[in-house]
Structure formats: C-alpha cells, structure tokens
N, C-alpha and C positions, 0 to 999 in steps of 0.2 A: 446431619441434615443439610447443612450449608454446602458441604462438598457434593452431596448428591444433586442438589439444585444447580450448583455451578457446573457439574458434569453434564447434566441434562441441557442446560443453556448452551454450553460449549458445543456439544454434539449437534444440537439443533442448528446452531449458527453455521457449523461446517457443512451440514447437509443442505441448508438453504443456499449457501455460497456455491456448492457444487451444482445444485439444480439450476441456479441462475446462470452459471457459466455454460452449462449444457444447452439451455434454452437460447442463450445469445449466440452460441456457436452454430446451432442447427437451424436457426431461424432463416427461412427463405427471404430473399430480398427481391424486390421488383426491379426490372431493368430501368436504368436511368436514361433520361433524354440527354442529348449533347449539351444542352444548356445546364442541366443539373451536374453533368460530369465536369463541365468547365467551372462551375461554381465550387465544386468539391476540390478540384485541382488548385484553383485560385486560393482557397482557404488553407491549402497545405504548403503553399510557397511563401517564403519570406520576402518582403519588399526590400530591394537592395539599398534604397535610400533610408528608410525608416528603421529597418532591422528589428523592430519590436512589434511590427504589424504584419499581417498577411497581405498578399497582393489584393485580396478581396476587400480588405478594410482600408487600405491606403489610397490616397487621392493624388499621389505624385504622378508625374508623366512616365517615369520608369514602370510603375505599377500598372498604369493604363496600357503601356506597350506590352508588358508581359501578359496581361489579361487578353489582349487582342491576339497575341501569338498563341496562347493556349487555345482560344476559340478556333483560330484558323487551323491549327494542327488537329484538333478533335474533329472538325468538319471535314478534313482531308481523310479521315478514317483511322488516325493513329489512336491507340488505346491510351487511357490515362497514365498507365505505367510508362509507356513510351514517352509521353510528354514530360513526365517528371524526370525520367532518365535524361532527356535532352537538356533540361535546365540544370540538373546535377552535373552533367558533363561540361556545361558552359560556365556555371558559377561555383561548383563544388557542393559538398554535402551540407554546408551551412544554409543553403537556400531552402532546405526542407525544415518546416516547423516541427514536424513529428519525427520521432526516431525511425530510422529505416529498418532496424532489426526488430524482429518479433520478440527477442529476448528482453528488450526494454519494456515491453507491454506485459510479459509474463512474470517478470521479476517481482513486482509488488504482490501479485497473487501467490507466488511461491513463498514469499516471506510470511504472508498472512497464514497460509496453510501450515508452514513450518511452526509458527507460533501456536496455532491451534493444536497441532500434534503434540508439541511440548506441554501445553496446558493439559491436554487429555492425559498424557503420560504422568504428569505430576499428580493430577487428581486420582488416577488409577492406582499409582503406587501408594498414595496417601490413604486410599480406601482399604487397600489390602494389608497395610501395616497396622497391627493392633498396638495401641498404646496401653502399657500396663498401668493399672491404677496406682496412684501414689501410695507409698508405704507410710503409714502413720507411725510416728515414733512415740513411744510411751511418754506420757507427760510426767515430768519430775520437777520437783521444787528446787530452786537454786540453793546450793548449800551456803553456809555463812561465809566461807572464805571467798567464794565467787562474788557475793554481794559486797563484801568489804573491798575487794580488788576493784570492782566497778566504781564504787564510791570514791576511792582514791584517784582513779583515773579522771573522773569527772571534776574533782576538786583541783587536780593538776591542770586540767584544761581551762578551768575558770580563772586560775591565778595568772 
C-alpha cells in the first residue's frame, strides 16, 4: 500500500515537473524595450568594485559608468548578447553573474530527473518482487540440559 502511494506520488511529481518545464520553454515572451533590456543586462553584470552585487544594485561610480555604457550600446542598436560579449572581452567571464553555459542550468534538473528515475526503478522492482511469508518453526519446549546450561552462564556472568 505504501509503495503504491509512493509510486503514484513520484510519478505525479515527475509528470508535473515535465509539464512545468515544457510550459516555461514554450511560453512566448513580449519584446522588451531598450530600458528593460538595459535593466536586464545590468542585473546580469557584476560590479567590478563590489563583486557581490550586480551593476544594477551597486551605487559605485564604476557601476554607474557600466550602466551608462550598457544603455549607450543598446541605444546604438547592439543586442544584449553583443553588450554582454563586450564586457566579457573587457573584464573576463567573472563579470557575468549567471553561468554562460546552458549546462549549468540543465544540470540541477537532470539530477532531479535521475533521482526520480532511480526512485521509480526502486519502487518498481520492490513491487515486482514477492516476499515469501516467514516460515514458522514448530514450538518446542527447551530441554533440561539447555535450561541448566543457560542458568550456569547467567550465574557465571553475575559472579
């Protein structure tokens, strides 16, 4: 009963995760204005002075200069990817707050999916394996020699 419930919950969770990923992937997005693009790029770039904050969050002069450079480049018609590439070429990969490879975004979902498959396989094998009922041994009374030997061992331990 518990395995069947766990199997149902696990299968439902995997199905819900798959549906959520498909919806997020296929969802159309509205075109962004240059100001929205600038805000998005600013949020993705690390402040060179603070290093723990994005350019959008930081109030340093370096962050303000980067924000104005981002806005200028976007107003000139460069794409957000081109602007990010410019800052990566100038500062290196560490300027990006988000991982540049899609693998870093897919990896957590792959690990969760692998865990769900392992759980499913474990539950499936457990359901298919029949556990034999325990064999009852015939009840027998201890003989006198066994009782005497146990009594001697107990007395030896108490001494």
